[in-house]
py3Dmol code that shows the C-alpha trace and the ligand (Angstrom):
import py3Dmol

protein = """\
ATOM      1  CA  MET A   1       0.002   0.029   0.006  1.00  0.00           C
ATOM      2  CA  SER A   2       1.288   3.421  -0.910  1.00  0.00           C
ATOM      3  CA  TYR A   3       0.823   6.553   1.178  1.00  0.00           C
ATOM      4  CA  PRO A   4       0.005   9.333   0.570  1.00  0.00           C
ATOM      5  CA  ALA A   5      -2.565   8.789  -2.134  1.00  0.00           C
ATOM      6  CA  ASP A   6      -2.129  12.353  -3.549  1.00  0.00           C
ATOM      7  CA  ARG A   7       1.275  13.268  -4.727  1.00  0.00           C
ATOM      8  CA  PRO A   8       1.257  16.759  -6.364  1.00  0.00           C
ATOM      9  CA  ARG A   9       5.058  16.547  -6.512  1.00  0.00           C
ATOM     10  CA  ARG A  10       4.773  14.064  -9.395  1.00  0.00           C
ATOM     11  CA  LEU A  11       4.074  16.945 -11.759  1.00  0.00           C
ATOM     12  CA  ARG A  12       6.931  19.058 -10.439  1.00  0.00           C
ATOM     13  CA  ARG A  13       9.757  16.562 -10.911  1.00  0.00           C
ATOM     14  CA  THR A  14      11.326  17.814 -14.117  1.00  0.00           C
ATOM     15  CA  ASN A  15      11.483  21.052 -16.098  1.00  0.00           C
ATOM     16  CA  ALA A  16       9.492  19.292 -18.828  1.00  0.00           C
ATOM     17  CA  LEU A  17       6.696  18.316 -16.451  1.00  0.00           C
ATOM     18  CA  ARG A  18       6.603  21.720 -14.890  1.00  0.00           C
ATOM     19  CA  GLY A  19       6.516  23.285 -18.356  1.00  0.00           C
ATOM     20  CA  LEU A  20       3.671  21.077 -19.461  1.00  0.00           C
ATOM     21  CA  VAL A  21       1.429  22.095 -16.550  1.00  0.00           C
ATOM     22  CA  ALA A  22       2.381  25.770 -16.210  1.00  0.00           C
ATOM     23  CA  GLU A  23      -0.858  27.823 -16.053  1.00  0.00           C
ATOM     24  CA  THR A  24       0.748  31.152 -16.867  1.00  0.00           C
ATOM     25  CA  ARG A  25       3.428  31.994 -19.341  1.00  0.00           C
ATOM     26  CA  LEU A  26       5.252  35.126 -20.301  1.00  0.00           C
ATOM     27  CA  HIS A  27       5.329  36.027 -23.927  1.00  0.00           C
ATOM     28  CA  PRO A  28       7.150  39.032 -25.461  1.00  0.00           C
ATOM     29  CA  ALA A  29       3.907  40.281 -27.035  1.00  0.00           C
ATOM     30  CA  ASP A  30       2.413  40.688 -23.559  1.00  0.00           C
ATOM     31  CA  LEU A  31       5.073  43.096 -22.470  1.00  0.00           C
ATOM     32  CA  VAL A  32       5.125  46.916 -22.970  1.00  0.00           C
ATOM     33  CA  GLN A  33       8.324  48.852 -22.698  1.00  0.00           C
ATOM     34  CA  PRO A  34       8.233  52.413 -21.399  1.00  0.00           C
ATOM     35  CA  LEU A  35      10.787  54.722 -23.021  1.00  0.00           C
ATOM     36  CA  PHE A  36      11.968  58.121 -21.877  1.00  0.00           C
ATOM     37  CA  VAL A  37      13.188  60.645 -24.403  1.00  0.00           C
ATOM     38  CA  ARG A  38      14.632  64.033 -23.368  1.00  0.00           C
ATOM     39  CA  GLU A  39      14.851  67.122 -25.464  1.00  0.00           C
ATOM     40  CA  GLY A  40      18.276  68.584 -26.013  1.00  0.00           C
ATOM     41  CA  LEU A  41      20.450  65.615 -25.007  1.00  0.00           C
ATOM     42  CA  ASP A  42      23.589  64.640 -26.940  1.00  0.00           C
ATOM     43  CA  GLU A  43      24.089  61.371 -25.112  1.00  0.00           C
ATOM     44  CA  PRO A  44      21.655  59.082 -23.334  1.00  0.00           C
ATOM     45  CA  ARG A  45      21.664  59.985 -19.672  1.00  0.00           C
ATOM     46  CA  PRO A  46      21.375  57.233 -17.038  1.00  0.00           C
ATOM     47  CA  ILE A  47      18.537  57.580 -14.482  1.00  0.00           C
ATOM     48  CA  ALA A  48      20.196  57.171 -11.133  1.00  0.00           C
ATOM     49  CA  CYS A  49      17.300  55.590  -9.251  1.00  0.00           C
ATOM     50  CA  MET A  50      16.358  53.248 -12.175  1.00  0.00           C
ATOM     51  CA  PRO A  51      19.574  51.413 -12.845  1.00  0.00           C
ATOM     52  CA  GLY A  52      19.626  50.229 -16.439  1.00  0.00           C
ATOM     53  CA  GLN A  53      17.116  52.856 -17.628  1.00  0.00           C
ATOM     54  CA  VAL A  54      18.048  56.051 -19.403  1.00  0.00           C
ATOM     55  CA  GLN A  55      16.718  59.283 -20.721  1.00  0.00           C
ATOM     56  CA  HIS A  56      17.211  58.779 -24.371  1.00  0.00           C
ATOM     57  CA  THR A  57      18.205  61.171 -27.116  1.00  0.00           C
ATOM     58  CA  ARG A  58      15.971  61.286 -30.151  1.00  0.00           C
ATOM     59  CA  ASP A  59      18.442  59.095 -31.883  1.00  0.00           C
ATOM     60  CA  SER A  60      18.965  56.500 -29.135  1.00  0.00           C
ATOM     61  CA  VAL A  61      15.205  56.202 -28.408  1.00  0.00           C
ATOM     62  CA  ARG A  62      14.725  55.167 -32.097  1.00  0.00           C
ATOM     63  CA  LYS A  63      17.325  52.423 -31.671  1.00  0.00           C
ATOM     64  CA  ALA A  64      15.786  51.289 -28.359  1.00  0.00           C
ATOM     65  CA  ALA A  65      12.420  51.092 -30.025  1.00  0.00           C
ATOM     66  CA  ALA A  66      13.836  49.058 -32.898  1.00  0.00           C
ATOM     67  CA  ALA A  67      15.478  46.656 -30.384  1.00  0.00           C
ATOM     68  CA  ALA A  68      12.256  46.252 -28.445  1.00  0.00           C
ATOM     69  CA  ALA A  69      10.372  45.533 -31.626  1.00  0.00           C
ATOM     70  CA  ARG A  70      12.959  42.995 -32.748  1.00  0.00           C
ATOM     71  CA  ALA A  71      12.572  41.253 -29.365  1.00  0.00           C
ATOM     72  CA  GLY A  72       8.824  41.017 -30.088  1.00  0.00           C
ATOM     73  CA  VAL A  73       7.701  43.395 -27.337  1.00  0.00           C
ATOM     74  CA  GLY A  74       3.958  44.122 -27.705  1.00  0.00           C
ATOM     75  CA  GLY A  75       4.031  47.886 -27.181  1.00  0.00           C
ATOM     76  CA  LEU A  76       6.110  50.923 -26.366  1.00  0.00           C
ATOM     77  CA  LEU A  77       4.947  53.660 -23.992  1.00  0.00           C
ATOM     78  CA  VAL A  78       6.614  56.930 -24.799  1.00  0.00           C
ATOM     79  CA  PHE A  79       7.371  59.687 -22.267  1.00  0.00           C
ATOM     80  CA  GLY A  80       8.876  62.928 -23.503  1.00  0.00           C
ATOM     81  CA  ILE A  81      10.777  65.289 -21.262  1.00  0.00           C
ATOM     82  CA  PRO A  82      11.035  68.909 -22.488  1.00  0.00           C
ATOM     83  CA  GLU A  83      13.983  71.129 -21.865  1.00  0.00           C
ATOM     84  CA  ALA A  84      11.706  73.880 -20.495  1.00  0.00           C
ATOM     85  CA  LYS A  85       8.503  73.460 -18.518  1.00  0.00           C
ATOM     86  CA  ASP A  86       5.797  76.119 -18.041  1.00  0.00           C
ATOM     87  CA  ARG A  87       2.683  76.770 -15.983  1.00  0.00           C
ATOM     88  CA  ASP A  88       0.130  75.123 -18.297  1.00  0.00           C
ATOM     89  CA  GLY A  89       2.252  72.422 -19.934  1.00  0.00           C
ATOM     90  CA  ARG A  90       1.735  73.837 -23.415  1.00  0.00           C
ATOM     91  CA  GLY A  91       4.600  71.786 -24.905  1.00  0.00           C
ATOM     92  CA  ALA A  92       2.562  68.646 -24.374  1.00  0.00           C
ATOM     93  CA  TRP A  93       0.467  69.371 -27.444  1.00  0.00           C
ATOM     94  CA  ASP A  94       2.905  71.411 -29.503  1.00  0.00           C
ATOM     95  CA  GLU A  95       3.531  69.570 -32.829  1.00  0.00           C
ATOM     96  CA  HIS A  96       7.253  70.180 -32.245  1.00  0.00           C
ATOM     97  CA  GLY A  97       7.137  69.059 -28.598  1.00  0.00           C
ATOM     98  CA  ILE A  98       9.587  66.295 -27.752  1.00  0.00           C
ATOM     99  CA  THR A  99       6.906  63.669 -27.275  1.00  0.00           C
ATOM    100  CA  GLN A 100       5.336  64.271 -30.701  1.00  0.00           C
ATOM    101  CA  LEU A 101       8.757  64.356 -32.370  1.00  0.00           C
ATOM    102  CA  ALA A 102       9.740  61.089 -30.732  1.00  0.00           C
ATOM    103  CA  LEU A 103       6.404  59.367 -31.463  1.00  0.00           C
ATOM    104  CA  ALA A 104       6.841  60.295 -35.139  1.00  0.00           C
ATOM    105  CA  ASP A 105      10.404  58.985 -35.243  1.00  0.00           C
ATOM    106  CA  ILE A 106       9.484  55.767 -33.418  1.00  0.00           C
ATOM    107  CA  ALA A 107       6.438  55.127 -35.508  1.00  0.00           C
ATOM    108  CA  ALA A 108       8.488  55.533 -38.644  1.00  0.00           C
ATOM    109  CA  GLU A 109      11.157  53.176 -37.265  1.00  0.00           C
ATOM    110  CA  VAL A 110       8.929  50.317 -36.108  1.00  0.00           C
ATOM    111  CA  GLY A 111       6.052  50.485 -38.577  1.00  0.00           C
ATOM    112  CA  ASP A 112       3.419  47.953 -37.524  1.00  0.00           C
ATOM    113  CA  GLU A 113       5.854  45.686 -35.750  1.00  0.00           C
ATOM    114  CA  THR A 114       4.800  46.892 -32.324  1.00  0.00           C
ATOM    115  CA  VAL A 115       2.179  49.278 -30.897  1.00  0.00           C
ATOM    116  CA  VAL A 116       3.401  52.869 -30.253  1.00  0.00           C
ATOM    117  CA  ILE A 117       1.546  54.365 -27.294  1.00  0.00           C
ATOM    118  CA  GLY A 118       1.563  57.985 -26.142  1.00  0.00           C
ATOM    119  CA  ASP A 119       1.045  58.754 -22.417  1.00  0.00           C
ATOM    120  CA  VAL A 120      -1.513  61.591 -22.335  1.00  0.00           C
ATOM    121  CA  ASN A 121      -0.748  63.893 -19.429  1.00  0.00           C
ATOM    122  CA  LEU A 122       0.760  67.261 -18.651  1.00  0.00           C
ATOM    123  CA  ASP A 123       3.031  66.359 -15.697  1.00  0.00           C
ATOM    124  CA  GLU A 124       6.258  66.139 -17.717  1.00  0.00           C
ATOM    125  CA  TYR A 125       5.519  69.554 -19.151  1.00  0.00           C
ATOM    126  CA  THR A 126       4.259  71.629 -16.104  1.00  0.00           C
ATOM    127  CA  GLU A 127       6.716  73.488 -13.921  1.00  0.00           C
ATOM    128  CA  HIS A 128       4.697  72.523 -10.827  1.00  0.00           C
ATOM    129  CA  GLY A 129       4.635  68.896 -11.824  1.00  0.00           C
ATOM    130  CA  HIS A 130       0.856  68.580 -11.701  1.00  0.00           C
ATOM    131  CA  VAL A 131      -1.104  66.534 -14.277  1.00  0.00           C
ATOM    132  CA  GLY A 132      -3.103  69.463 -15.427  1.00  0.00           C
ATOM    133  CA  VAL A 133      -4.037  73.125 -15.364  1.00  0.00           C
ATOM    134  CA  LEU A 134      -4.342  74.531 -11.824  1.00  0.00           C
ATOM    135  CA  ASP A 135      -7.267  76.519 -10.501  1.00  0.00           C
ATOM    136  CA  ALA A 136      -6.924  79.621  -8.267  1.00  0.00           C
ATOM    137  CA  GLY A 137      -6.604  77.400  -5.179  1.00  0.00           C
ATOM    138  CA  GLY A 138      -3.802  75.327  -6.656  1.00  0.00           C
ATOM    139  CA  ASP A 139      -5.909  72.190  -7.274  1.00  0.00           C
ATOM    140  CA  VAL A 140      -6.045  70.579 -10.687  1.00  0.00           C
ATOM    141  CA  ASP A 141      -8.939  72.101 -12.596  1.00  0.00           C
ATOM    142  CA  ASN A 142     -10.731  68.996 -14.015  1.00  0.00           C
ATOM    143  CA  ASP A 143     -12.575  70.487 -17.019  1.00  0.00           C
ATOM    144  CA  ALA A 144      -9.871  72.890 -18.119  1.00  0.00           C
ATOM    145  CA  THR A 145      -7.483  69.934 -18.046  1.00  0.00           C
ATOM    146  CA  LEU A 146      -9.824  67.867 -20.180  1.00  0.00           C
ATOM    147  CA  ARG A 147      -9.564  70.414 -22.910  1.00  0.00           C
ATOM    148  CA  ALA A 148      -5.771  70.211 -22.714  1.00  0.00           C
ATOM    149  CA  TYR A 149      -5.834  66.377 -22.781  1.00  0.00           C
ATOM    150  CA  ALA A 150      -8.021  66.469 -25.903  1.00  0.00           C
ATOM    151  CA  GLU A 151      -5.330  68.590 -27.563  1.00  0.00           C
ATOM    152  CA  VAL A 152      -2.503  66.247 -26.411  1.00  0.00           C
ATOM    153  CA  ALA A 153      -4.257  63.128 -27.586  1.00  0.00           C
ATOM    154  CA  VAL A 154      -4.910  64.623 -31.077  1.00  0.00           C
ATOM    155  CA  ALA A 155      -1.305  65.900 -31.276  1.00  0.00           C
ATOM    156  CA  GLN A 156       0.036  62.461 -30.402  1.00  0.00           C
ATOM    157  CA  ALA A 157      -2.253  60.584 -32.830  1.00  0.00           C
ATOM    158  CA  THR A 158      -1.384  63.122 -35.514  1.00  0.00           C
ATOM    159  CA  ALA A 159       2.296  62.597 -34.873  1.00  0.00           C
ATOM    160  CA  GLY A 160       1.864  58.850 -35.419  1.00  0.00           C
ATOM    161  CA  ALA A 161       0.943  57.204 -32.104  1.00  0.00           C
ATOM    162  CA  HIS A 162      -1.022  53.995 -32.708  1.00  0.00           C
ATOM    163  CA  MET A 163      -2.759  54.328 -29.298  1.00  0.00           C
ATOM    164  CA  VAL A 164      -3.089  56.935 -26.548  1.00  0.00           C
ATOM    165  CA  ALA A 165      -3.064  56.324 -22.812  1.00  0.00           C
ATOM    166  CA  PRO A 166      -4.578  59.044 -20.581  1.00  0.00           C
ATOM    167  CA  SER A 167      -2.916  58.796 -17.149  1.00  0.00           C
ATOM    168  CA  GLY A 168      -4.121  61.873 -15.328  1.00  0.00           C
ATOM    169  CA  MET A 169      -7.212  60.490 -13.489  1.00  0.00           C
ATOM    170  CA  MET A 170      -9.423  63.472 -14.494  1.00  0.00           C
ATOM    171  CA  ASP A 171     -13.113  62.680 -14.432  1.00  0.00           C
ATOM    172  CA  GLY A 172     -14.395  62.309 -17.952  1.00  0.00           C
ATOM    173  CA  GLN A 173     -10.981  62.126 -19.619  1.00  0.00           C
ATOM    174  CA  VAL A 174     -11.714  59.062 -21.735  1.00  0.00           C
ATOM    175  CA  GLY A 175     -14.922  60.508 -23.103  1.00  0.00           C
ATOM    176  CA  ALA A 176     -13.401  63.871 -23.842  1.00  0.00           C
ATOM    177  CA  ILE A 177     -10.433  62.285 -25.652  1.00  0.00           C
ATOM    178  CA  ARG A 178     -12.634  59.877 -27.603  1.00  0.00           C
ATOM    179  CA  ALA A 179     -14.763  62.753 -28.851  1.00  0.00           C
ATOM    180  CA  ALA A 180     -11.689  64.857 -29.823  1.00  0.00           C
ATOM    181  CA  LEU A 181      -9.963  62.016 -31.613  1.00  0.00           C
ATOM    182  CA  ASP A 182     -13.143  61.171 -33.599  1.00  0.00           C
ATOM    183  CA  ARG A 183     -13.556  64.889 -34.528  1.00  0.00           C
ATOM    184  CA  ALA A 184      -9.980  65.012 -35.700  1.00  0.00           C
ATOM    185  CA  GLY A 185     -10.397  61.897 -37.925  1.00  0.00           C
ATOM    186  CA  HIS A 186      -8.618  59.518 -35.571  1.00  0.00           C
ATOM    187  CA  GLN A 187     -11.544  57.152 -35.118  1.00  0.00           C
ATOM    188  CA  ARG A 188      -9.249  54.190 -35.431  1.00  0.00           C
ATOM    189  CA  VAL A 189      -6.877  55.151 -32.629  1.00  0.00           C
ATOM    190  CA  PRO A 190      -7.708  53.192 -29.540  1.00  0.00           C
ATOM    191  CA  ILE A 191      -7.588  54.417 -25.921  1.00  0.00           C
ATOM    192  CA  LEU A 192      -5.774  52.624 -23.143  1.00  0.00           C
ATOM    193  CA  ALA A 193      -7.219  54.167 -19.977  1.00  0.00           C
ATOM    194  CA  TYR A 194      -5.227  54.352 -16.864  1.00  0.00           C
ATOM    195  CA  ALA A 195      -8.496  53.495 -15.194  1.00  0.00           C
ATOM    196  CA  ALA A 196      -7.485  52.477 -11.669  1.00  0.00           C
ATOM    197  CA  LYS A 197      -4.516  54.529 -10.806  1.00  0.00           C
ATOM    198  CA  TYR A 198      -3.481  54.816  -7.146  1.00  0.00           C
ATOM    199  CA  ASP A 199      -1.760  57.669  -5.395  1.00  0.00           C
ATOM    200  CA  SER A 200       1.411  55.644  -4.874  1.00  0.00           C
ATOM    201  CA  ALA A 201       4.753  56.221  -3.288  1.00  0.00           C
ATOM    202  CA  PHE A 202       6.123  53.818  -5.895  1.00  0.00           C
ATOM    203  CA  TYR A 203       6.076  56.445  -8.661  1.00  0.00           C
ATOM    204  CA  GLY A 204       8.991  58.206  -6.906  1.00  0.00           C
ATOM    205  CA  PRO A 205      11.799  57.120  -9.293  1.00  0.00           C
ATOM    206  CA  PHE A 206       9.647  57.992 -12.320  1.00  0.00           C
ATOM    207  CA  ARG A 207       9.361  61.617 -11.164  1.00  0.00           C
ATOM    208  CA  ASP A 208      13.114  61.794 -11.124  1.00  0.00           C
ATOM    209  CA  ALA A 209      13.255  60.156 -14.527  1.00  0.00           C
ATOM    210  CA  VAL A 210      11.042  62.865 -15.990  1.00  0.00           C
ATOM    211  CA  GLU A 211      12.513  65.685 -13.840  1.00  0.00           C
ATOM    212  CA  SER A 212       9.198  66.434 -12.281  1.00  0.00           C
ATOM    213  CA  ARG A 213       9.343  68.381  -9.023  1.00  0.00           C
ATOM    214  CA  LEU A 214       5.834  67.950  -7.851  1.00  0.00           C
ATOM    215  CA  VAL A 215       4.677  70.741  -5.549  1.00  0.00           C
ATOM    216  CA  GLY A 216       1.739  69.387  -3.587  1.00  0.00           C
ATOM    217  CA  THR A 217      -0.125  66.129  -3.801  1.00  0.00           C
ATOM    218  CA  ARG A 218      -1.891  63.820  -6.331  1.00  0.00           C
ATOM    219  CA  SER A 219      -4.362  62.641  -3.730  1.00  0.00           C
ATOM    220  CA  THR A 220      -7.222  64.868  -5.004  1.00  0.00           C
ATOM    221  CA  HIS A 221      -7.301  62.840  -8.211  1.00  0.00           C
ATOM    222  CA  GLN A 222      -5.343  59.564  -7.893  1.00  0.00           C
ATOM    223  CA  GLN A 223      -6.997  56.870  -5.774  1.00  0.00           C
ATOM    224  CA  ASP A 224      -6.517  55.986  -2.136  1.00  0.00           C
ATOM    225  CA  PRO A 225      -4.574  52.716  -1.800  1.00  0.00           C
ATOM    226  CA  ALA A 226      -7.164  51.682   0.831  1.00  0.00           C
ATOM    227  CA  ASN A 227      -9.896  51.333  -1.823  1.00  0.00           C
ATOM    228  CA  LEU A 228     -10.914  48.492  -4.161  1.00  0.00           C
ATOM    229  CA  ARG A 229     -14.582  49.215  -4.890  1.00  0.00           C
ATOM    230  CA  GLU A 230     -13.648  52.669  -6.144  1.00  0.00           C
ATOM    231  CA  SER A 231     -11.436  51.117  -8.787  1.00  0.00           C
ATOM    232  CA  LEU A 232     -14.315  49.047 -10.098  1.00  0.00           C
ATOM    233  CA  ARG A 233     -16.324  52.225 -10.450  1.00  0.00           C
ATOM    234  CA  GLU A 234     -13.473  54.021 -12.253  1.00  0.00           C
ATOM    235  CA  VAL A 235     -13.029  51.043 -14.637  1.00  0.00           C
ATOM    236  CA  LEU A 236     -16.687  50.786 -15.472  1.00  0.00           C
ATOM    237  CA  LEU A 237     -16.958  54.544 -16.146  1.00  0.00           C
ATOM    238  CA  ASP A 238     -13.930  54.394 -18.425  1.00  0.00           C
ATOM    239  CA  VAL A 239     -15.353  51.479 -20.388  1.00  0.00           C
ATOM    240  CA  GLU A 240     -18.657  53.307 -20.715  1.00  0.00           C
ATOM    241  CA  GLU A 241     -16.808  56.443 -21.964  1.00  0.00           C
ATOM    242  CA  GLY A 242     -15.142  54.338 -24.690  1.00  0.00           C
ATOM    243  CA  ALA A 243     -11.898  52.942 -23.266  1.00  0.00           C
ATOM    244  CA  ASP A 244     -10.649  50.109 -25.520  1.00  0.00           C
ATOM    245  CA  MET A 245      -8.372  48.747 -22.820  1.00  0.00           C
ATOM    246  CA  VAL A 246      -8.032  49.540 -19.083  1.00  0.00           C
ATOM    247  CA  MET A 247      -5.031  49.672 -16.875  1.00  0.00           C
ATOM    248  CA  VAL A 248      -4.397  49.057 -13.211  1.00  0.00           C
ATOM    249  CA  LYS A 249      -1.396  50.824 -11.679  1.00  0.00           C
ATOM    250  CA  PRO A 250       0.754  49.998  -9.765  1.00  0.00           C
ATOM    251  CA  ALA A 251       0.718  46.257 -10.380  1.00  0.00           C
ATOM    252  CA  GLY A 252       2.466  44.128  -7.801  1.00  0.00           C
ATOM    253  CA  LEU A 253       0.882  45.612  -4.694  1.00  0.00           C
ATOM    254  CA  TYR A 254      -2.517  45.706  -6.421  1.00  0.00           C
ATOM    255  CA  LEU A 255      -2.996  42.107  -7.686  1.00  0.00           C
ATOM    256  CA  ASP A 256      -6.357  41.962  -5.925  1.00  0.00           C
ATOM    257  CA  VAL A 257      -7.438  44.928  -8.015  1.00  0.00           C
ATOM    258  CA  VAL A 258      -6.138  43.375 -11.192  1.00  0.00           C
ATOM    259  CA  ARG A 259      -8.084  40.173 -10.544  1.00  0.00           C
ATOM    260  CA  ARG A 260     -11.343  41.933  -9.762  1.00  0.00           C
ATOM    261  CA  VAL A 261     -11.086  44.207 -12.820  1.00  0.00           C
ATOM    262  CA  ALA A 262     -10.224  41.215 -15.067  1.00  0.00           C
ATOM    263  CA  ASP A 263     -13.321  39.467 -13.793  1.00  0.00           C
ATOM    264  CA  LEU A 264     -15.529  42.553 -14.142  1.00  0.00           C
ATOM    265  CA  VAL A 265     -14.954  43.828 -17.666  1.00  0.00           C
ATOM    266  CA  ASN A 266     -14.469  42.238 -21.073  1.00  0.00           C
ATOM    267  CA  VAL A 267     -11.891  44.679 -22.484  1.00  0.00           C
ATOM    268  CA  PRO A 268      -8.219  43.777 -22.263  1.00  0.00           C
ATOM    269  CA  VAL A 269      -6.620  44.492 -18.861  1.00  0.00           C
ATOM    270  CA  VAL A 270      -3.121  45.898 -18.566  1.00  0.00           C
ATOM    271  CA  ALA A 271      -1.103  46.312 -15.371  1.00  0.00           C
ATOM    272  CA  TYR A 272       1.747  48.753 -14.962  1.00  0.00           C
ATOM    273  CA  GLN A 273       4.691  47.548 -12.928  1.00  0.00           C
ATOM    274  CA  VAL A 274       5.926  50.999 -11.920  1.00  0.00           C
ATOM    275  CA  SER A 275       9.284  52.636 -11.393  1.00  0.00           C
ATOM    276  CA  GLY A 276       9.337  51.891  -7.601  1.00  0.00           C
ATOM    277  CA  GLU A 277       8.641  48.209  -8.134  1.00  0.00           C
ATOM    278  CA  TYR A 278      11.541  48.185 -10.649  1.00  0.00           C
ATOM    279  CA  ALA A 279      13.850  50.112  -8.331  1.00  0.00           C
ATOM    280  CA  ALA A 280      13.111  47.996  -5.298  1.00  0.00           C
ATOM    281  CA  ILE A 281      14.075  44.745  -7.065  1.00  0.00           C
ATOM    282  CA  GLU A 282      17.131  46.309  -8.748  1.00  0.00           C
ATOM    283  CA  ALA A 283      18.405  47.753  -5.474  1.00  0.00           C
ATOM    284  CA  ALA A 284      17.947  44.552  -3.529  1.00  0.00           C
ATOM    285  CA  ALA A 285      19.577  42.519  -6.333  1.00  0.00           C
ATOM    286  CA  GLU A 286      22.560  44.956  -6.517  1.00  0.00           C
ATOM    287  CA  ARG A 287      23.226  44.130  -2.886  1.00  0.00           C
ATOM    288  CA  GLY A 288      22.943  40.465  -3.524  1.00  0.00           C
ATOM    289  CA  TRP A 289      19.812  40.218  -1.412  1.00  0.00           C
ATOM    290  CA  LEU A 290      17.578  38.912  -4.192  1.00  0.00           C
ATOM    291  CA  ASN A 291      18.266  36.722  -7.259  1.00  0.00           C
ATOM    292  CA  ARG A 292      17.598  39.389  -9.831  1.00  0.00           C
ATOM    293  CA  ASP A 293      16.324  37.230 -12.784  1.00  0.00           C
ATOM    294  CA  ARG A 294      14.181  35.053 -10.651  1.00  0.00           C
ATOM    295  CA  ALA A 295      12.627  37.997  -8.862  1.00  0.00           C
ATOM    296  CA  ILE A 296      11.872  39.737 -12.153  1.00  0.00           C
ATOM    297  CA  ARG A 297      10.201  36.643 -13.684  1.00  0.00           C
ATOM    298  CA  GLU A 298       8.276  35.939 -10.526  1.00  0.00           C
ATOM    299  CA  SER A 299       7.005  39.489 -10.311  1.00  0.00           C
ATOM    300  CA  LEU A 300       5.832  39.406 -13.945  1.00  0.00           C
ATOM    301  CA  VAL A 301       4.219  35.941 -13.780  1.00  0.00           C
ATOM    302  CA  ALA A 302       2.326  37.015 -10.674  1.00  0.00           C
ATOM    303  CA  ILE A 303       0.873  40.012 -12.491  1.00  0.00           C
ATOM    304  CA  ARG A 304      -0.201  37.863 -15.429  1.00  0.00           C
ATOM    305  CA  ARG A 305      -1.584  35.173 -13.144  1.00  0.00           C
ATOM    306  CA  ALA A 306      -3.712  37.839 -11.351  1.00  0.00           C
ATOM    307  CA  GLY A 307      -5.498  38.478 -14.648  1.00  0.00           C
ATOM    308  CA  ALA A 308      -3.510  41.070 -16.555  1.00  0.00           C
ATOM    309  CA  GLY A 309      -3.316  40.287 -20.323  1.00  0.00           C
ATOM    310  CA  SER A 310      -0.307  42.579 -20.648  1.00  0.00           C
ATOM    311  CA  VAL A 311       2.215  44.154 -18.399  1.00  0.00           C
ATOM    312  CA  VAL A 312       3.956  47.502 -18.715  1.00  0.00           C
ATOM    313  CA  THR A 313       7.442  46.906 -17.295  1.00  0.00           C
ATOM    314  CA  TYR A 314      10.816  48.544 -17.550  1.00  0.00           C
ATOM    315  CA  TRP A 315      12.263  45.070 -18.050  1.00  0.00           C
ATOM    316  CA  ALA A 316      10.105  44.357 -21.147  1.00  0.00           C
ATOM    317  CA  THR A 317      12.919  44.311 -23.775  1.00  0.00           C
ATOM    318  CA  GLU A 318      15.322  42.451 -21.538  1.00  0.00           C
ATOM    319  CA  VAL A 319      12.852  39.790 -20.621  1.00  0.00           C
ATOM    320  CA  ALA A 320      11.529  39.500 -24.221  1.00  0.00           C
ATOM    321  CA  GLU A 321      15.015  38.870 -25.507  1.00  0.00           C
ATOM    322  CA  GLN A 322      15.291  35.875 -23.189  1.00  0.00           C
ATOM    323  CA  LEU A 323      11.903  34.368 -24.078  1.00  0.00           C
ATOM    324  CA  PRO A 324      11.105  32.093 -26.924  1.00  0.00           C
ATOM    325  CA  GLY A 325       9.283  34.299 -29.542  1.00  0.00           C
TER     326      GLY A 325
END
"""
ligand_1 = """\
16
PBG
C 1.990 60.354 -15.670
C 2.509 59.054 -15.335
C 3.199 58.700 -14.171
C 3.595 57.359 -14.319
C 3.166 56.920 -15.540
N 2.483 57.997 -16.159
C 3.576 59.560 -12.951
C 2.462 59.940 -12.025
O 1.305 59.749 -12.244
O 2.840 60.639 -11.057
C 4.370 56.600 -13.253
C 5.053 55.435 -13.790
C 6.083 54.802 -12.925
O 6.195 55.218 -11.701
O 6.773 53.934 -13.416
N 2.685 60.951 -16.762
"""
view = py3Dmol.view(width=600, height=400)
view.addModel(protein, "pdb")
view.setStyle({"model": 0}, {"cartoon": {"style": "trace"}})
view.addModel(ligand_1, "xyz")
view.setStyle({"model": 1}, {"stick": {}})
view.zoomTo()
view.show()
């Protein structure tokens, strides 16, 4: 007689057995690579708190985009950093603004090999670092900001973005952008809505990466990390307003939100593994406290397992290059 009767270890014995029964796999096409491009640079400039990531020049970002596309990465999310910022973030919709120039270059470089996505926001372009136009009291003016986002989205689509991703958490942003895109003849450009975006400490390294010196707080528009039901409301509103895809952000600390959103809606769900998630693993690995490659893979598989169809991650190209195509 043999005991125990159930031996789950039988299916874990070899790599082949484990591969056969794996429920979640990473594929290059499921990964989206964020890229930073800074106006006026002669050389790519390393981002200190995001080891391995750089502010690209216009030339180097084109090459990074080509490398990502070659590795089979599903999408590129482009962030432009202007030389000069101003009160209303006007460069964000200037046809000669760095984001538009880079989107045009990248779209020409990669063709239809990967999806070129513009992040629709003003925070890289405002001197105060807020995501929109401020009212007299210093809070972000929702409806004035919607008008600016409509301009930004049209400028990005006109420059060649295949998709736009509004990230400012203004009420009504998806509807306003959809209407503006349609009016401008961009009916075919999809919207990836940052639908459930939390007011997270884990965006810290990103703000250094885009040289944003935020004065004040994002908590009047980004969500309280304490809330889940609020995310479901935000997601449903965005889908109703015309979002083609929805995003949860950050990812790793919000896997419960990813799962609930994936169960709730029938549009594709994306999760954004943000700069602080990246920096935390890189920093621990640098000290020898974590096995870097295993930690990266595990963090990505967990996000996919929670229900995200795709993952925005600063490791996208690196991981894609190691995966079977
Ligand atoms: C807004 C935007 C931010 C991030 C992506 N889009 C910053 C913010 O909302 O403060 C953060 C991404 C990250 O931390 O990796 N442009």
